[in-house]
C-alpha positions in Angstrom: -7.3 -1.1 -39.9 -4.2 0.7 -38.9 -4.3 3.6 -36.5 -1.3 5.8 -35.7 -0.7 8.6 -33.3 2.4 10.5 -34.5 3.9 13.1 -32.2 6.9 15.2 -32.7 8.4 18.8 -32.4 5.8 20.1 -34.9 2.8 18.7 -33.0 0.8 15.5 -33.3 -1.3 13.7 -35.9 -3.8 10.9 -35.6 -4.0 8.7 -38.7 -6.5 5.9 -39.3 -7.0 3.9 -42.5 -7.4 0.4 -43.9 -4.2 -1.6 -43.9 -3.5 -1.4 -47.6 -0.2 -0.7 -49.4 -1.5 2.8 -50.4 -2.4 3.7 -46.8 0.9 2.4 -45.4 2.7 4.6 -47.9 0.6 7.6 -46.7 1.5 6.7 -43.1 5.2 6.7 -44.1 4.8 10.1 -45.7 3.2 11.6 -42.5 6.0 10.2 -40.4 8.7 11.5 -42.7 7.1 15.0 -42.5 7.1 14.8 -38.7 10.7 13.7 -38.5 12.2 16.3 -40.8 13.4 18.4 -37.8 14.7 15.6 -35.5 13.7 11.9 -35.9 14.7 11.2 -32.3 12.0 13.6 -31.1 9.3 11.7 -33.0 7.1 9.0 -31.4 4.7 6.7 -33.3 2.1 4.6 -31.6 0.6 2.0 -34.0 -2.5 -0.1 -33.5 -3.0 -2.8 -36.1 -5.9 -5.2 -36.4 -4.8 -8.8 -35.8 -7.0 -9.8 -38.8 -4.7 -7.8 -41.2 -2.2 -10.7 -41.5 -1.8 -10.2 -45.3 0.2 -7.0 -44.9 2.0 -8.0 -41.6 5.3 -8.1 -43.4 4.9 -4.6 -44.8 3.9 -3.3 -41.4 7.0 -4.9 -39.9 9.2 -3.4 -42.6 7.7 0.0 -41.9 8.4 -0.3 -38.2 12.0 -1.3 -38.8 12.4 1.6 -41.2 11.2 4.1 -38.6 13.3 2.6 -35.8 16.4 2.6 -37.9 16.0 6.3 -38.3 15.8 6.9 -34.6 12.0 7.2 -34.3 10.4 5.6 -31.2 7.7 3.1 -32.2 5.2 1.3 -30.0 3.0 -1.3 -31.7 -0.3 -2.7 -30.2 -2.5 -5.2 -31.8 -6.2 -5.2 -31.4 
C-alpha cells in the first residue's frame, strides 16, 4: 500500500491505494493538480509498505520527480 497526504494552496488530499503502476500514476496526477499554482507550497507525505519492494524503484523515481519540481516530500516506511 501507498498512502499520501498532499497539502498545498488549494487544500489537502489523502490518497491511499495499492502500490501498482496505475496507482502511482494516479498519485502523480493528484500532485500535479496540487502544484499547478506553486510547487514550492506543496508538501507530500508518503507512507509505503516495506513489503512493496517490487515497485521501490518507481516510488523513488516519483519522489525524485516531485523534489526536482520544488515539492517537499517526506517518506516513511511501515
